[in-house]
C-alpha positions in Angstrom: 15.4 40.4 -26.2 17.8 37.4 -25.2 16.9 33.8 -26.8 16.1 30.9 -24.3 18.7 28.3 -24.9 16.1 25.7 -22.4 14.5 23.0 -24.6 11.0 23.7 -24.6 8.5 21.9 -22.0 7.3 18.4 -23.1 3.5 18.7 -24.5 1.0 17.6 -21.6 0.5 13.8 -22.0 -3.4 12.8 -22.7 -5.4 13.6 -19.9 -6.9 11.0 -17.5 -10.4 11.6 -16.6 -11.5 10.1 -13.2 -14.6 8.1 -13.2 -18.0 8.9 -11.4 -18.4 7.8 -7.5 -20.6 4.4 -7.4 -24.4 4.5 -6.4 -24.2 0.8 -5.8 -22.5 1.1 -2.5 -24.5 1.8 0.4 -23.6 4.9 2.6 -23.2 2.6 5.8 -20.4 0.4 4.0 -17.9 3.4 3.9 -15.8 4.4 7.0 -14.8 8.1 7.2 -11.4 9.2 7.7 -10.1 12.2 9.8 -9.2 15.0 7.7 -5.7 16.6 8.6 -4.6 19.6 6.9 -0.9 19.3 6.9 -0.7 23.5 6.0 -1.8 24.2 9.6 1.6 22.9 10.8 4.4 24.9 11.0 7.3 22.8 12.1 10.5 24.1 10.0 11.7 27.5 8.6 11.0 26.6 5.2 7.8 24.5 4.8 5.8 27.5 3.8 2.8 26.2 6.1 -0.3 28.5 6.7 0.3 28.5 10.2 3.4 30.6 9.8 0.6 33.3 9.4 -0.5 33.0 12.9 0.6 34.2 15.9 3.0 31.6 18.1 -0.1 31.2 20.8 -2.6 30.5 18.0 -0.4 28.4 16.4 0.5 26.3 19.0 -3.2 25.9 20.1 -4.2 24.6 16.6 -0.9 22.3 16.5 -1.5 20.6 19.5 -4.6 19.6 18.8 -4.1 18.4 15.1 -1.0 16.3 16.4 -3.6 14.8 19.1 -6.2 14.2 16.4 -3.5 12.5 14.0 -2.0 10.3 16.7 -6.1 9.3 17.5 -6.3 8.4 13.8 -3.2 6.3 13.6 -4.1 4.5 16.7 -7.5 3.6 15.9 -8.6 3.3 12.1 -4.7 3.5 10.8 -5.6 5.9 8.0 -5.9 9.8 7.7 -7.2 11.9 4.7 -4.7 14.6 4.1 -4.8 18.5 2.6 -2.7 20.9 2.7 0.1 18.7 1.3 1.4 21.4 -1.3 0.2 19.7 -4.1 -2.1 21.5 -6.6 -5.0 19.9 -8.1 -3.1 20.3 -11.4 -0.1 18.6 -10.3 -2.2 15.5 -9.2 -4.0 15.2 -12.4 -0.6 15.4 -14.3 0.4 13.0 -12.1 -2.6 10.5 -13.3 -2.1 11.4 -16.6 1.6 10.2 -16.1 0.1 7.2 -14.8 -2.0 6.5 -18.0 0.5 7.1 -20.0 2.9 4.2 -18.3 0.0 1.8 -17.8 -2.1 2.4 -21.0 -0.3 3.6 -23.8 3.2 1.7 -23.3 3.3 -0.7 -25.5 3.7 -4.6 -24.3 7.1 -5.2 -26.1 8.6 -2.4 -24.3 6.8 -3.0 -20.9 8.9 -6.1 -21.1 12.1 -4.8 -22.1 11.5 -3.0 -18.8 10.6 -5.6 -16.5 11.3 -5.5 -12.7 14.0 -7.9 -11.5 11.7 -8.6 -8.6 13.1 -12.4 -8.3 16.2 -10.6 -7.0 14.4 -8.2 -4.8 14.0 -5.2 -7.1 10.9 -3.6 -7.8 11.8 -0.9 -10.2 10.3 -1.1 -13.8 7.2 -2.9 -14.6 5.4 -5.8 -12.7 3.0 -7.4 -15.5 -0.4 -8.4 -14.6 -0.5 -11.9 -13.8 3.0 -12.3 -12.4 2.1 -14.1 -9.2 -0.2 -17.2 -9.2 -2.3 -17.9 -6.3 -2.9 -21.5 -4.5 -6.3 -21.7 -6.5 -4.5 -21.3 -9.7 -5.8 -17.5 -10.4 -3.4 -14.8 -10.9 -2.8 -11.3 -9.7 -4.7 -8.5 -11.6 -2.0 -6.1 -10.7 0.2 -4.1 -13.3 2.4 -1.6 -12.0 5.4 1.0 -12.8 8.0 1.6 -9.9 10.9 4.1 -9.3 13.2 4.0 -6.3 14.4 7.6 -6.1 17.6 6.6 -7.9 16.2 4.9 -10.6 14.6 7.8 -12.2 16.5 8.4 -15.1 15.6 8.7 -18.4 17.1 5.6 -19.4 15.0 3.6 -17.3 12.0 5.0 -18.8 10.0 3.9 -21.9 10.1 6.6 -25.2 7.1 8.0 -24.4 7.7 8.9 -20.6 11.2 9.9 -21.2 10.5 13.8 -21.8 8.8 13.8 -18.4 11.6 12.7 -16.3 11.8 15.9 -14.4 8.3 15.5 -13.8 8.4 11.8 -12.1 11.4 13.2 -10.0 9.6 16.7 -9.1 6.7 14.3 -7.5 9.1 12.2 -5.8 10.8 15.1 -4.0 7.9 16.7 -2.8 6.4 13.6 -1.0 9.9 12.7 0.4 11.4 16.3 1.4 8.0 17.8 2.1 5.3 15.7 2.9 7.0 12.8 4.8 9.0 15.1 6.3 6.6 17.5 7.4 4.2 14.2 8.9 7.0 12.8 10.5 7.4 15.8 12.5 3.6 15.8 13.4 4.0 12.1 14.4 7.5 12.8 16.1 5.8 15.4 18.7 2.7 13.2 19.2 5.2 10.6 20.5 6.4 12.9 22.7 9.9 12.7 20.5 11.8 15.5 19.1 10.2 16.9 15.8 13.3 15.4 14.0 13.6 12.0 15.3 11.6 10.1 13.0 12.8 12.0 9.7 16.4 11.1 10.8 15.5 7.4 10.5 14.6 8.2 7.0 16.7 11.0 5.7 20.8 11.3 6.1 22.2 14.8 6.3 20.7 17.8 4.9 16.8 18.2 4.1 18.0 20.1 1.0 20.4 18.1 -0.6 19.3 18.5 -4.4 20.0 14.8 -4.7 17.6 14.6 -7.7 18.4 17.9 -9.3 20.7 16.2 -12.0 21.0 15.7 -15.5 18.2 13.6 -17.1 20.1 10.4 -17.1 23.0 11.2 -14.6 23.5 9.0 -11.7 21.4 9.9 -8.9 23.5 9.8 -5.5 20.3 8.9 -3.0 21.4 8.1 0.2 18.1 8.3 1.9 15.2 5.8 2.5 14.6 3.7 -0.3 11.1 4.6 -1.1 9.3 3.3 -3.8 6.7 5.6 -6.2 4.2 3.4 -7.8 1.7 4.1 -10.6 -0.5 1.0 -10.6 -3.5 -0.2 -12.6 -6.0 -2.9 -11.2 -8.3 -4.7 -14.2 -9.7 -8.0 -14.9 -7.7 -10.6 -16.1 -8.4 -10.0 -19.8 -5.6 -11.4 -21.7 -6.2 -14.5 -24.0 -3.1 -16.2 -21.9 -5.3 -16.7 -19.2 -7.7 -19.7 -19.5 -11.4 -18.8 -18.9 -11.8 -20.5 -15.7 -8.6 -18.7 -14.0 -9.9 -15.5 -15.2 -13.7 -15.9 -14.0 -11.9 -16.9 -10.7 -9.6 -13.7 -10.3 -12.4 -11.5 -11.4 -14.5 -12.4 -8.6 -12.3 -12.7 -5.9 -10.1 -10.1 -4.0 -8.1 -8.3 -6.4 -5.5 -7.7 -3.3 -5.5 -10.1 -0.4 -5.5 -8.9 3.1 -2.1 -7.3 4.4 -0.1 -4.2 5.9 2.3 -2.5 4.2 5.9 -3.2 4.8 7.2 0.4 5.7 6.7 3.0 7.5 4.2 5.5 5.8 2.1 5.0 2.4 0.4 7.7 0.6 -2.3 6.8 -1.7 -3.8 9.0 -3.8 -7.4 9.1 -3.7 -9.4 7.9 -6.9 -13.1 7.4 -7.0 -13.6 3.8 -7.7 -14.9 1.6 -4.8 -12.6 -1.3 -4.3 -10.0 -0.4 -1.6 -11.4 -1.5 1.9 -10.0 -1.3 5.2 -10.5 -3.3 8.6 -12.2 -1.1 10.8 -11.8 -1.4 14.9 -15.1 -3.4 15.3 -13.9 -6.2 12.9 -15.8 -5.4 9.9 -14.6 -4.0 6.0 -15.1 -0.9 4.8 -14.8 0.9 2.1 -12.9 4.1 1.9 -14.7 6.9 0.2 -13.0 9.1 -2.2 -11.7 12.3 -0.9 -10.9 14.7 -4.0 -6.9 15.7 -4.1 -6.4 14.4 -0.7 -3.9 11.9 0.1 -4.9 8.7 1.6 -2.0 8.1 4.4 -1.5 4.7 6.2 1.1 3.2 8.5 3.3 0.1 7.5 4.4 -2.6 10.1 8.1 -0.8 10.8 6.3 2.0 12.4 4.3 -0.1 14.5 7.6 -2.0 15.7 9.0 1.3 16.4 6.2 2.9 18.7 5.2 -0.6 19.9 1.4 -0.5 18.5 1.0 3.2 19.5 0.9 3.6 16.1 -1.2 1.0 14.2 -0.5 -1.0 10.9 -3.9 -0.8 9.4 -4.8 -4.4 7.2 -6.3 -3.4 4.1 -7.4 -4.8 0.8 -8.4 -4.4 -2.6 -12.0 -6.2 -3.7 -13.8 -6.4 -7.2 -15.4 -3.1 -7.7 -19.5 -2.7 -7.3 -21.6 -3.6 -10.5 -21.6 0.1 -12.0 -17.5 0.4 -11.4 -17.3 -3.5 -12.7 -16.1 -2.6 -15.9 -13.5 0.0 -15.6 -9.8 -0.1 -14.6 -8.4 1.4 -11.3 -5.8 3.5 -12.1 -3.4 4.5 -8.8 -0.6 6.3 -7.6 1.3 5.1 -4.5 4.1 6.4 -2.8 5.7 3.6 -0.1 8.2 5.3 2.3 10.6 2.8 4.2 13.3 3.5 7.1 16.8 3.7 6.3 18.0 0.3 5.7 20.6 0.1 8.7 17.4 1.1 11.3 17.2 -1.4 14.1 13.4 -2.3 14.8 13.5 -2.3 17.9 10.7 -0.3 20.5 12.0 3.4 20.7 13.4 3.9 24.4 11.8 6.9 25.2 9.7 7.2 28.4 6.9 9.0 26.9 6.1 5.6 24.2 5.9 3.6 27.8 3.4 6.3 29.2 1.5 5.7 25.8 1.2 2.0 26.5 3.8 0.9 24.1 4.7 -2.9 23.8 7.6 -4.6 22.5 6.6 -6.9 19.5 9.4 -8.7 19.9 10.0 -9.5 23.6 9.6 -13.2 23.0 11.7 -13.1 20.1 14.7 -11.9 22.1 14.3 -14.1 24.8 14.5 -17.1 23.0 18.0 -15.2 21.4 16.7 -13.6 18.5 19.1 -11.0 16.8 17.5 -7.4 16.8 16.7 -7.3 12.9 17.5 -4.1 11.0 14.7 -2.5 8.6 16.3 -4.4 5.6 16.3 -7.8 7.4 12.8 -7.3 8.0 11.3 -6.4 4.5 13.9 -9.3 2.8 12.3 -11.9 5.3 8.7 -10.5 4.8 9.2 -10.5 1.1 10.4 -14.1 1.0 7.2 -15.1 2.8 4.8 -13.8 0.8 2.3 -16.4 -0.6 3.8 -18.9 1.7 2.1 -21.8 3.5 2.3 -21.2 7.2 4.7 -24.0 8.8 4.2 -25.4 11.9 6.1 -23.5 14.8 8.8 -25.7 16.6 8.7 -24.4 20.3 11.7 -22.4 21.2 12.5 -21.2 17.7 13.0 -17.6 17.5 12.8 -17.8 13.8 8.7 -19.6 14.2 8.2 -16.2 16.3 9.3 -14.2 13.4 7.1 -16.3 11.2 4.3 -15.4 13.6 4.6 -11.6 13.8 4.8 -11.9 9.5 1.4 -13.9 9.3 -0.2 -11.3 11.4 0.2 -8.6 9.3 0.4 -10.9 6.0 -2.2 -13.7 6.9 -2.8 -16.6 4.7 -5.3 -16.5 2.1 -8.9 -16.8 3.5 -11.5 -16.9 0.6 -14.3 -14.3 0.6 -17.6 -15.4 1.5 -19.3 -15.9 -2.1 -16.0 -15.8 -4.0 -15.2 -18.5 -6.7 -12.4 -19.8 -4.0 -15.1 -20.4 -1.6 -17.2 -22.6 -4.1 -16.4 -26.4 -4.6 -14.3 -27.4 -7.7 -15.8 -29.5 -10.3 -14.3 -32.8 -8.2 -16.5 -31.7 -5.0 -19.2 -30.9 -6.7 -19.4 -34.6 -8.4 -18.9 -36.4 -4.9 -21.7 -34.7 -3.5 -23.8 -35.3 -5.9 -23.0 -38.9 -5.6 -23.4 -38.9 -1.8 -26.9 -37.2 -2.3 -27.9 -40.0 -5.2 -27.1 -42.7 -2.7 -28.9 -41.2 0.2 -32.3 -40.4 -2.0 -32.2 -43.9 -3.0 -31.7 -45.5 0.5 -34.4 -43.5 1.8 -36.8 -44.8 -1.2 -36.0 -48.3 -0.2 -36.4 -48.2 3.4 -39.8 -46.2 3.0 -40.5 -49.3 0.2 -39.9 -51.9 2.7 -37.3 -53.7 -0.4 -34.5 -52.7 1.8 -34.2 -55.0 5.3 -31.2 -54.3 7.6 -30.3 -57.1 10.3 -30.1 -56.4 13.7 
């Protein structure tokens, strides 16, 4: 018997155990998402779908119905729950275990060594909790580790995670080459376009180029969309470096402010802690319930721009969990996809989009002489405006139109009713007490006749 020269696989990382679902959230505070089975779509010869087992007539009928359902969901709530994506329960559990390793098991010193260069526009590496300070003095509650596909190299990983380089890459590969490609095909058909239309705005060349199939620390020749694979943890600010008042404000406020995502599609792997909320069509905020082993898919603003609002970017936020889950950290896995950097963010010029009611969001901007933006132009501009104060718009200024578009997708901070940021600060409370005391004294004086006023 020949001996294997391949190194043995690494031992599995310590498992991640999902928390039980909350019993404190009333049923009417959840919104139900349309569940889409991606395995029923047979769009490509190599997609391995269940639909390939059906007769052509049956497959066409099933796919036509599911395309319509998907388009309707993205035109209303802006979210779907995706199953049949090709990842097993074990695959997903393994990725959450890797997320736990990156967030909980790696020491702070090593995390600091691998910090992302956010000021220069790169998210690759660790973003520490409390990096962003809010206008009220509180800090963000989010910590995450990000890969771009081309940064998924052993030398960019903490020591504990290096044995799993292949697993991180395999996860990126499946999301880009399988899930993204197939779902973009579904959306293209729903919009009346060729099935490869949207895929070609995300990917160059062959769909099987093997870009990530190189040695653990070899340079990766990635020429496709600048996707981000993120392992994230939301948690209360427990660190001693935050003053008690700051920690109190942050814990009782939004954990992530209202926004839409930058890119085209976002994949969130469902988890049971009730904190993620979406703005539903009636204008109310509702929790997205846990769909085990499903991917919660939403659209980013770039897709809304390309389709003239036929596909909508959905506003969402992360709130403090309910009482029975408040002591728990939220571990999440998110995959953000973007258009190729040079793709122009103009309305797709196709008759089917007009028939579906598409409207050009850039019309006023172009009338004022604004130059068509690329995907990279928009992401760069929007990144700089996150957290910024809105400046009064000058009449006739195309740059002001861009600011308007940004703040529609990423509103200025509005305090949550009942949150600490909507409460009065110490100075305001003191002034209120003074006013109340003066009013009481005046009333008493008038009633006793001790104070008289000349007419």
